[in-house]
Each structure stands twice: as C-alpha cells, then as structure tokens.
C-alpha positions in Angstrom: 0.0 0.0 0.0 1.2 3.5 -0.7 0.2 6.6 1.1 -0.4 9.9 -0.8 -0.8 13.4 0.4 -4.3 13.6 -1.1 -5.4 10.5 0.7 -4.1 11.9 4.0 -5.9 15.2 3.3 -9.2 13.6 2.5 -9.1 11.5 5.6 -8.2 14.5 7.8 -11.2 16.4 6.4 -13.5 13.8 7.7 -13.2 15.3 11.2 -15.4 18.2 10.0 -18.4 15.9 9.5 -21.1 16.1 12.1 -20.9 13.3 14.6 -17.2 12.6 14.1 -15.5 11.7 17.4 -12.8 14.4 17.0 -15.5 16.9 16.1 -17.3 16.0 19.3 -14.1 16.3 21.3 -13.5 19.8 19.8 -17.0 20.9 20.6 -16.5 19.7 24.2 -13.4 21.9 24.4 -15.4 24.9 23.1 -18.2 24.4 25.5 -15.8 24.0 28.4 -14.3 27.5 27.8 -17.4 29.1 29.3 -17.0 27.2 32.5 -13.4 28.2 33.2 -12.5 31.0 35.7 -10.4 32.8 33.1 -9.7 32.8 29.3 -6.9 34.5 27.4 -7.9 35.5 23.9 -5.9 36.8 21.0 -5.9 36.7 17.2 -3.5 36.6 14.2 -3.9 36.7 10.5 -4.8 33.7 8.4 -5.9 33.0 4.8 -8.8 30.9 3.5 -9.2 30.5 -0.3 -6.4 33.1 -0.6 -8.6 35.6 1.2 -7.9 37.4 4.5 -9.2 35.7 7.6 -8.4 35.5 11.4 -7.1 32.7 13.5 -8.4 33.1 17.0 -7.1 31.3 20.2 -8.9 30.9 23.5 -6.5 29.7 26.2 -7.9 28.6 29.6 -6.1 26.8 32.5 -7.4 23.5 31.1 -7.5 23.8 27.3 -6.4 25.6 24.1 -9.1 26.2 21.5 -8.6 27.6 18.0 -11.1 28.8 15.4 -10.7 30.4 12.0 -13.2 33.0 10.9 -13.4 35.4 8.0 -14.4 38.3 10.3 -13.0 39.7 13.5 -15.9 41.2 15.5 -17.6 40.7 18.8 -19.8 38.0 17.3 -16.9 35.7 16.6 -15.6 36.3 20.1 -18.9 35.6 21.7 -19.1 32.1 20.1 -16.9 31.0 23.0 -17.1 34.0 25.4 -20.8 35.0 25.6 -22.3 38.0 27.4 -23.1 35.6 30.3 -19.5 34.5 30.9 -18.8 34.7 34.6 -15.0 34.4 34.5 -12.3 37.0 33.5 -11.4 37.7 29.9 -7.7 38.6 29.5 -7.1 40.5 26.3 -5.5 43.5 24.6 -7.3 46.8 24.0 -8.7 46.1 20.5 -12.0 47.8 20.0 -13.8 44.4 19.6 -13.6 43.8 23.3 -15.3 47.1 24.1 -18.6 46.2 22.3 -21.7 46.9 24.4 -22.7 43.3 24.4 -19.6 42.5 26.5 -20.2 45.3 29.0 -20.9 42.8 31.8 -17.9 40.5 31.1 -15.0 41.2 33.5 -11.8 41.9 31.6 -8.2 42.4 32.4 -6.3 44.4 29.8 -2.8 43.3 29.0 -0.4 45.4 31.1 2.4 44.8 28.7 0.4 46.7 26.0 -0.3 49.5 28.5 3.4 49.8 29.4 4.1 49.9 25.7 1.7 52.8 25.3 3.4 54.7 28.1 6.8 54.1 26.5 5.6 55.3 23.2 4.2 58.5 24.8 7.4 59.1 26.6 9.5 58.7 23.4 7.3 61.3 21.7 7.7 63.7 24.6 11.5 63.2 24.7 11.6 64.7 21.2 9.7 67.8 22.2 10.4 70.7 24.5 8.5 71.1 27.8 7.8 69.1 30.9 5.2 66.7 29.4 7.7 63.8 29.6 7.2 63.5 33.4 3.6 62.2 33.0 4.2 59.1 30.9 7.4 58.4 32.9 5.5 58.3 36.2 2.8 56.1 34.8 5.4 53.8 33.4 7.0 53.4 36.8 3.6 52.8 38.4 2.5 50.1 36.0 5.9 48.4 36.1 5.6 48.4 39.9 2.2 46.8 39.7 3.5 44.1 37.4 6.4 43.5 39.7 4.1 43.2 42.7 2.1 40.5 41.0 5.3 38.6 40.1 6.6 38.9 43.7 3.4 37.5 45.1 3.5 34.4 42.9 7.2 33.9 43.8 6.2 33.9 47.5 7.8 37.1 48.5 4.7 38.7 49.9 1.5 37.5 51.6 -2.0 38.0 50.3 -2.7 40.8 52.8 0.5 42.6 51.8 -0.3 42.2 48.1 -3.8 43.6 48.6 -2.6 46.5 50.7 0.2 47.5 48.2 -2.3 46.9 45.4 -4.7 49.5 46.9 -1.9 52.0 47.3 -0.8 51.5 43.7 -4.4 51.8 42.5 -4.9 55.1 44.4 -1.6 56.4 43.0 -2.5 55.6 39.4 -6.0 57.0 39.8 -4.5 60.3 41.0 -2.4 60.4 37.8 -5.4 59.6 35.6 -7.2 62.6 37.2 -4.3 64.9 36.6 -4.7 67.7 34.1 -2.6 67.2 30.9 -1.7 69.8 28.2 0.2 67.6 25.8 -1.9 66.0 23.1 0.1 62.8 23.4 -0.4 62.7 27.1 -4.1 63.4 26.7 -4.4 60.6 24.2 -2.7 58.2 26.6 -4.7 59.3 29.6 -8.1 59.1 27.7 -7.4 55.5 26.7 -6.4 54.4 30.2 -9.3 56.2 31.9 -11.8 54.5 29.6 -10.6 51.0 30.7 -10.1 51.9 34.3 -13.7 53.3 34.6 -14.9 49.9 33.5 -12.7 48.2 36.1 -10.6 46.5 33.4 -7.2 48.1 33.9 -6.1 47.1 37.4 -8.4 44.2 38.3 -5.5 42.0 39.0 -4.4 44.3 41.9 -7.5 43.2 43.8 -7.2 39.5 42.9 -3.7 38.1 42.3 -5.2 35.0 40.6 -6.0 37.2 37.6 -3.1 37.4 35.2 -2.1 41.0 34.4 -0.9 40.1 30.9 -2.1 38.2 27.8 1.1 36.2 27.5 -0.8 32.9 27.7 -2.7 33.6 24.5 0.3 35.0 22.7 2.3 31.9 23.5 -0.6 29.7 22.4 -0.6 31.4 19.0 3.0 30.6 18.2 2.5 27.0 17.0 -0.3 28.2 14.7 2.0 31.0 13.4 4.7 28.5 12.6 2.1 26.3 10.8 1.0 29.4 8.8 4.6 30.0 7.6 5.0 26.5 6.3 1.5 25.6 5.1 0.4 28.9 3.4 -2.8 28.6 5.5 -6.0 26.9 4.4 -7.1 26.3 0.8 -10.7 25.6 1.8 -13.2 26.4 4.6 -13.3 22.7 5.5 -9.5 22.7 5.7 -9.5 25.6 8.1 -12.0 23.9 10.3 -10.0 20.6 10.3 -6.8 22.6 11.2 -8.6 24.2 14.1 -9.9 20.8 15.4 -6.5 19.0 15.2 -4.6 22.0 16.6 -7.0 22.4 19.5 -6.9 18.7 20.5 -3.1 18.4 20.2 -2.2 21.6 22.0 -4.7 20.8 24.8 -3.1 17.4 25.1 0.3 19.0 25.5 -1.1 21.5 28.1 -2.4 18.5 30.1 0.9 16.6 29.9 -0.5 14.0 27.5 0.8 12.5 24.2 -1.0 14.3 21.3 -0.4 11.4 18.9 -1.9 8.9 21.4 -4.9 11.2 22.0 -5.7 11.2 18.3 -5.0 7.5 18.0 -7.3 6.7 20.9 -10.0 8.8 19.4 -9.6 6.9 16.1 -9.7 3.6 17.8 -12.9 4.6 19.7 -14.4 5.6 16.4 -13.6 2.4 14.6 -15.0 0.2 17.4 -18.4 1.9 17.4 
C-alpha cells in the first residue's frame, strides 16, 4: 500500500463531519471554555481560499481552542465568550472587546500593552520641549511596579494581605495620575485610553485579585504553534481545511497542556471511532 498526500488530506477532512468523534471532542473543548475562571484571547492573520481571515485562540487553564473566521468582530468572540460569561477575559485593547454586548464581562487588559503605550508617549515627549515627559514616565513606573508586585506574590515574596494593601496603594496612586490635568496632546491621548478601561474596572483588576493574570502572554504563546504552521503551510485552501486545522490543533495543544501525548490522544479517538 502507498500513502499519498491527497489520501491523508481527504481522511483529515472527515473530522469536519457532524458526529465525528474528533468533532465531538473539539465541541466539548469549546463548551468548556465558558466554565473556566479565566480565558486569554488573541488573534492573528490567516488566509482561506487566498482571502484574509483571522485565526483566534482561546487559552484557559485546562484547554487551548482555535477557530478560524473570515471576520473579527464581537460576534466571533462571543461564540466562546458570551455575554453571560462569569470568568475574567484577559485580552488586549482592541475595540472588539469594548462592544456593548460585552459590558458585563469582566476583563483584564494586558499590562504589557499598557506599558508599551506609556513608553511610546514618553518617546514622543522626549523629542519635544517642555515638561510633558514626566507624566508618561511616572505612569510607566507605576505600571511596572504593579506588574512587579504580581510577580513577587507568585514567587512567594509577599503575603495576600500585603499584596492587597500594596495593590490598593498603587491603584490610588494611578487613579491620581489619571485625574491629573494634561496639556500635551500625546499625554491626553494616553490618559483618555487608560481612563476608559479603568472606569470599566478592566485596567487594574489584578491588583485586587492576584489569581487574575495582568498580561495576555498565555494567548500570545498559544498562537506561536499556529503562526509556525502558517509559515510552512500557506494557511487553508478551503473552509473545511481551516475547520480541520482548528480541530486538530485544539486537540493536540490541549493534550500538551495537560501533559498527554498528542499522537496517542488522536490515536485513541480513532480507535474509539472504529469500534463503534
């Protein structure tokens, strides 16, 4: 017997059929996202039929779920994170997450992105005359201190009561800066963006609860295997192919997250299917 690429591809595409055991396992992972205490979400570019699309990842403590969609709006996000989600959504500051339908979903904006905005504002101010550079510099120090506090707690260098006390102090200090009058357009732009998220409770939520991650690193790391696949595969030639990729990638990455053998997981599923 000889094995051809086309035969392997046709067999792989069977997972997209309703009732396939891998399809069922994938759906179970998707349903489980809503039950988790936190989910990290991020996106990257993809192509289907040569047209622009988005590969989305949803990383929870127990699973990694991918999906590929031709649009990138709140509707695609809410396929896995509905308006009734009770956990915390960790994400960046893309406008999709600010849609009104997600107003009741607790969020934690990635602090690395916030720190990057402070650095950008500082670099602009350094090229201009005046004292405007002090504002982004002080905010930068505050956010770096907040990130450092979270890291020290998880390294065991401070107790929960100490963490919460220092968190309240940092929150009050940052709030004072966000109420400060700014003249520079760059500082006003920075301040306006931060105030918007802080008023919704999505900027410093982790300072009240150290179990909340202050960054979206988990989702960004989960995207790396898919990005590597994108470079060597030229993405998906068909819609069914993109769905099959999402199923296989979700099951194998979840297996790795749980310390299981991805190949054995797929093999066991196939054995279960053949014995039915």
